[in-house]
C-alpha positions as CSV (number, residue, x, y, z in Angstrom):
1,X,-72.3,-77.4,42.9
2,X,-70.7,-74.3,41.4
3,X,-68.5,-73.9,44.4
4,X,-67.3,-77.5,44.1
5,X,-66.3,-77.1,40.4
6,X,-64.4,-73.9,41.3
7,X,-62.6,-75.8,44.0
8,X,-61.8,-78.6,41.7
9,X,-60.3,-76.2,39.0
10,X,-58.1,-74.6,41.7
11,X,-56.8,-78.0,42.8
12,X,-56.2,-79.3,39.3
13,X,-53.3,-76.9,38.4
14,X,-50.9,-78.0,41.2
15,X,-51.7,-81.6,40.6
16,X,-50.9,-81.2,36.9
17,X,-47.6,-79.6,37.8
18,X,-46.7,-82.5,40.1
19,X,-47.5,-85.0,37.4
20,X,-45.3,-83.1,34.9
21,X,-42.5,-83.0,37.5
22,X,-42.8,-86.7,38.3
23,X,-42.9,-87.7,34.6
24,X,-39.8,-85.6,33.9
25,X,-38.0,-87.1,36.9
26,X,-38.9,-90.6,35.7
27,X,-37.7,-89.9,32.2
28,X,-34.4,-88.5,33.5
29,X,-33.9,-91.5,35.8
30,X,-34.6,-93.9,32.9
31,X,-32.1,-92.1,30.7
32,X,-29.4,-92.3,33.4
33,X,-30.1,-96.1,33.8
34,X,-29.8,-96.7,30.1
35,X,-26.5,-94.8,30.0
36,X,-25.1,-96.9,33.0
37,X,-26.2,-100.1,31.3
38,X,-24.6,-99.1,28.0
39,X,-21.2,-98.4,29.7
40,X,-20.9,-102.0,30.9
C-alpha cells in the first residue's frame, strides 16, 4: 500500500504539469478566437 501511494505521488506531478499546459493553451486559443471575431 505504501509503495502504491509513492508511485501515485510520483505520477501526479507530470499530470498536473500537463493539465496546466493544456489549460494555458486553451486560454490562449480562446483569446485568439475572440480577437479574430472582434476584427470582423
